[in-house]
KOLPATOR-574387 format. One record per residue: residue number from 1; residue in one letter; x, y, z of N, C-alpha, C, CB in turn. Coordinates in steps of 0.02 Angstrom, whole numbers, plus 50000, padded with zeros to 5 digits. Glycine has a CB too. Example, Ala and Ser with C-alpha at 12.3 -4.5 7.8 and 13.67 -1.06 7.14 Angstrom:
2
ATOM,1,A,50660,49716,50390,50615,49775,50390,50660,49835,50390,50565,49776,50452
ATOM,2,S,50642,49888,50354,50684,49947,50357,50645,50002,50394,50704,49970,50286
end
This chain:
87
ATOM,1,M,49677,50381,50140,49611,50363,50116,49558,50396,50160,49603,50286,50115
ATOM,2,E,49510,50427,50130,49456,50460,50167,49394,50416,50167,49441,50530,50137
ATOM,3,L,49367,50406,50226,49305,50367,50232,49248,50415,50247,49311,50313,50287
ATOM,4,S,49192,50403,50216,49134,50445,50231,49078,50401,50256,49112,50485,50167
ATOM,5,F,49041,50428,50302,48984,50392,50332,48923,50437,50327,48998,50373,50407
ATOM,6,D,48872,50412,50295,48809,50448,50287,48759,50418,50337,48782,50444,50213
ATOM,7,A,48741,50457,50388,48696,50432,50441,48626,50418,50416,48694,50481,50498
ATOM,8,G,48610,50437,50355,48544,50424,50326,48541,50360,50286,48524,50481,50283
ATOM,9,R,48597,50324,50280,48599,50261,50241,48603,50200,50286,48658,50262,50192
ATOM,10,H,48582,50143,50261,48588,50079,50296,48657,50050,50279,48530,50029,50276
ATOM,11,Y,48692,50024,50330,48757,49993,50319,48758,49924,50351,48814,50038,50348
ATOM,12,E,48802,49882,50324,48812,49815,50351,48885,49795,50340,48762,49763,50319
ATOM,13,W,48920,49780,50394,48990,49761,50390,48999,49689,50415,49035,49809,50431
ATOM,14,L,49034,49648,50376,49048,49579,50395,49102,49580,50449,49070,49537,50334
ATOM,15,L,49088,49550,50507,49137,49547,50561,49171,49479,50565,49104,49562,50627
ATOM,16,A,49132,49426,50555,49160,49358,50560,49120,49311,50517,49161,49334,50634
ATOM,17,Q,49155,49260,50491,49122,49210,50449,49153,49142,50464,49127,49228,50373
ATOM,18,T,49112,49091,50471,49137,49025,50486,49110,48975,50434,49116,49003,50557
ATOM,19,S,49140,48917,50435,49115,48864,50391,49078,48811,50432,49172,48832,50350
ATOM,20,G,49087,48813,50497,49057,48762,50540,48994,48785,50576,49106,48739,50590
ATOM,21,G,48973,48845,50564,48913,48870,50597,48929,48911,50658,48868,48813,50615
ATOM,22,I,48881,48952,50679,48888,48993,50738,48838,48967,50789,48876,49070,50722
ATOM,23,L,48863,48944,50845,48820,48913,50895,48807,48961,50953,48851,48848,50921
ATOM,24,S,48746,48961,50977,48726,48998,51037,48739,49073,51032,48762,48971,51097
ATOM,25,F,48730,49102,50974,48739,49174,50968,48678,49210,50996,48751,49195,50894
ATOM,26,S,48691,49261,51036,48637,49302,51064,48658,49375,51060,48619,49281,51137
ATOM,27,K,48623,49413,51019,48642,49484,51011,48632,49523,51076,48602,49516,50956
ATOM,28,D,48592,49496,51122,48581,49529,51186,48644,49529,51230,48524,49496,51223
ATOM,29,K,48692,49487,51215,48754,49482,51254,48806,49534,51233,48783,49413,51247
ATOM,30,F,48790,49574,51182,48837,49623,51156,48809,49694,51163,48854,49609,51082
ATOM,31,L,48853,49740,51177,48835,49811,51180,48879,49848,51130,48843,49840,51253
ATOM,32,V,48847,49884,51085,48884,49925,51037,48878,49997,51061,48857,49916,50963
ATOM,33,D,48934,50023,51086,48936,50092,51111,48963,50137,51056,48979,50098,51176
ATOM,34,A,48919,50174,51025,48938,50218,50970,48936,50291,50990,48893,50206,50909
ATOM,35,A,48939,50305,51054,48934,50374,51079,48990,50418,51051,48937,50375,51155
ATOM,36,A,49049,50390,51042,49106,50429,51018,49098,50451,50945,49170,50389,51025
ATOM,37,L,49051,50421,50909,49040,50439,50839,49001,50504,50832,49004,50384,50803
ATOM,38,G,48967,50524,50885,48930,50587,50883,48868,50586,50839,48975,50641,50861
ATOM,39,L,48837,50528,50832,48777,50524,50791,48716,50542,50832,48769,50453,50762
ATOM,40,D,48671,50581,50803,48610,50601,50838,48555,50548,50834,48585,50666,50811
ATOM,41,S,48558,50506,50783,48505,50456,50774,48535,50394,50743,48448,50485,50729
ATOM,42,G,48493,50343,50735,48516,50280,50707,48538,50232,50761,48573,50292,50658
ATOM,43,S,48545,50169,50743,48565,50119,50792,48610,50067,50760,48503,50086,50823
ATOM,44,F,48656,50042,50801,48701,49988,50781,48678,49924,50815,48775,50005,50799
ATOM,45,E,48687,49868,50780,48666,49804,50808,48707,49748,50777,48590,49792,50796
ATOM,46,L,48723,49697,50816,48755,49638,50789,48700,49590,50765,48800,49603,50842
ATOM,47,T,48708,49565,50705,48659,49518,50678,48694,49456,50650,48616,49552,50623
ATOM,48,Q,48659,49401,50652,48685,49338,50624,48644,49321,50562,48682,49280,50677
ATOM,49,Q,48680,49305,50509,48648,49282,50447,48685,49219,50426,48650,49336,50391
ATOM,50,G,48655,49162,50440,48687,49098,50424,48751,49089,50464,48703,49094,50349
ATOM,51,D,48807,49081,50429,48872,49071,50460,48912,49136,50467,48912,49020,50421
ATOM,52,S,48878,49193,50466,48913,49257,50467,48884,49303,50521,48908,49292,50399
ATOM,53,L,48928,49344,50551,48908,49396,50598,48920,49463,50565,48947,49390,50666
ATOM,54,F,48870,49507,50571,48874,49573,50541,48863,49627,50593,48824,49580,50484
ATOM,55,L,48895,49684,50585,48878,49744,50622,48834,49784,50574,48943,49785,50645
ATOM,56,T,48773,49799,50595,48724,49832,50553,48707,49901,50582,48660,49789,50546
ATOM,57,Y,48704,49950,50538,48681,50017,50558,48615,50030,50523,48735,50071,50540
ATOM,58,A,48565,50049,50561,48499,50066,50534,48483,50139,50550,48444,50019,50561
ATOM,59,P,48473,50180,50500,48457,50250,50513,48385,50258,50538,48467,50292,50450
ATOM,60,V,48375,50312,50575,48307,50330,50597,48280,50379,50545,48307,50361,50670
ATOM,61,P,48220,50366,50518,48194,50412,50468,48186,50483,50495,48126,50387,50443
ATOM,62,E,48199,50531,50453,48191,50601,50471,48118,50615,50486,48217,50648,50415
ATOM,63,P,48103,50657,50535,48033,50674,50550,47996,50703,50490,48030,50722,50609
ATOM,64,S,48032,50739,50448,47999,50769,50390,47974,50716,50341,48047,50817,50354
ATOM,65,V,48010,50661,50336,47987,50606,50292,47923,50576,50320,48043,50552,50285
ATOM,66,A,47922,50563,50385,47862,50535,50416,47803,50584,50409,47875,50519,50490
ATOM,67,A,47816,50648,50417,47763,50698,50410,47736,50699,50339,47788,50767,50430
ATOM,68,M,47780,50696,50290,47757,50696,50220,47716,50634,50204,47817,50700,50173
ATOM,69,L,47735,50577,50230,47696,50516,50220,47628,50522,50253,47734,50455,50248
ATOM,70,G,47625,50552,50312,47561,50561,50346,47515,50609,50308,47573,50588,50416
ATOM,71,I,47544,50662,50282,47505,50710,50243,47478,50678,50179,47547,50772,50226
ATOM,72,A,47520,50638,50146,47498,50605,50085,47442,50555,50100,47557,50568,50052
ATOM,73,A,47447,50519,50155,47394,50471,50173,47329,50508,50188,47416,50429,50235
ATOM,74,M,47334,50565,50222,47273,50604,50237,47242,50631,50173,47290,50662,50285
ATOM,75,A,47283,50653,50126,47257,50679,50063,47220,50624,50024,47314,50707,50020
ATOM,76,V,47247,50564,50023,47214,50508,49990,47148,50492,50024,47259,50445,49989
ATOM,77,F,47148,50492,50090,47087,50477,50128,47033,50530,50116,47102,50472,50204
ATOM,78,I,47053,50594,50119,47005,50648,50108,46978,50647,50037,47038,50717,50123
ATOM,79,G,47022,50634,49989,47000,50629,49919,46949,50573,49909,47059,50617,49874
ATOM,80,A,46961,50516,49941,46914,50460,49935,46847,50477,49968,46944,50397,49968
ATOM,81,R,46849,50511,50025,46787,50531,50059,46747,50581,50017,46803,50561,50129
ATOM,82,L,46781,50629,49987,46747,50679,49945,46714,50647,49884,46796,50732,49923
ATOM,83,R,46750,50600,49853,46721,50565,49796,46660,50524,49816,46772,50519,49763
ATOM,84,K,46664,50494,49874,46607,50454,49899,46547,50498,49915,46628,50414,49962
ATOM,85,C,46559,50557,49943,46503,50603,49961,46470,50633,49899,46529,50660,50005
ATOM,86,R,46507,50640,49844,46480,50670,49783,46433,50621,49747,46536,50691,49736
ATOM,87,R,46436,50559,49761,46394,50509,49727,46324,50510,49751,46421,50441,49734
end
């Protein structure tokens, strides 16, 4: 079986589930060392949701996406200013 991992997607894996609740969980007490995976970006974290513990992977947005959003915001701002000046 071949597994594929896309570093640009959000993942969540169930690690443990209880019926009696999880007491005194602190994600600060855990270290997820993913250095062997060879990922350039993204972060792993343990999270608690109700009676379940998950290992969560959150990707870091590509710089090009952030740049495109910034350019779009500037275009909207400039367009609004030009319309206001023409009145």
